[in-house]
N, C-alpha and C positions, 0 to 999 in steps of 0.2 A: 402722084393723083389729083392733086388738087389744081391742078393747070387741065384738066376737064374745058373739054370743046362746050363758048355757053349750052349749043344745043343738046350736049352729052350729059349737064347738069341737067337740064329739063327735063330730061328725058326718063333719068335715074329719076329724078326728085316725083315724078308724076307714076312712073312705074311704080313703084315705093310708095309713094302714096294709093295710088291704088286697091294695092296685095296689099298691104296695111288694113284697108277697110274693108273686102271682101275678104280675103283669108288673111286677115289675122291675130286671127285665133291659133294660127299653128305655124308664126313668127316666119313669113314669107317674107316678107320688108327686113326683115332683119338682115335676112341671108343673101337681097341685095342689094344694103349701103354696105357691105362686106364684116357684117358680128356674126357673126359664125358660136359664139358662146349662148349669146344673146337671145336667137335666133336657137338656140340645140332646149333650153331654158323655158320658156316659151313652149317650146315641138312636147315633149316632155314630161311637163305641167300639166297641157292640152288635154295630151291622151290615156296618162298615163295616170290621175290624174281625178281626168269624163270618166272613168273606165271608174273609177271606184267612189266615184262621187253623182252618176250618174248623169252625165255629162255637163255638175256646175261650177268646175273649176273650167272648163273649156267657153262656154256664155261668160265668163270672168275673162281671161284671154279673148278673146274677140270683144268684146268694150274695149282691151289695152289700147288694139290694135286698129280698132275705129278712133279710139281719141289720137295715139300716134299719126294714121294716116293724114285726121285732118289735119295739125301739127302739123303734118309735111306740106298739103297745100297751101294754110295760109302765111309757108315761110316768103319770103320772096327769093331768086335762084341765090343771090350773094349771101342771105342768109344762112340758107339751108345747105350752102357750102359754107361758110365759117360751121354752121355749127355740129353740123353730121359727116362734109368731110373733115376735113382741117385739126380741129378738135377731140370729131368721132365720139359722141357728147350719147353713150349708149340706149338711151329709156331717155323719156316724154327730151 
């Protein structure tokens, strides 16, 4: 997976970044990067916790997704691939 074509690297980085900013509360950006356990954690916390806390945990997960999306955008494609594709850093 580390042998991605440069345009595929940029596309994956941009897609994960924008989804983190827009749909970050549901963990969509985690699923795009292949981090299914982390994505399910964010999804469950948002849906189940949001039900019992009047949406407060959804707001917290959305802020985390927003921060992660901005971090993804601020990395160069080489740094992004090294950090999130090769080293598989799941959070921040």
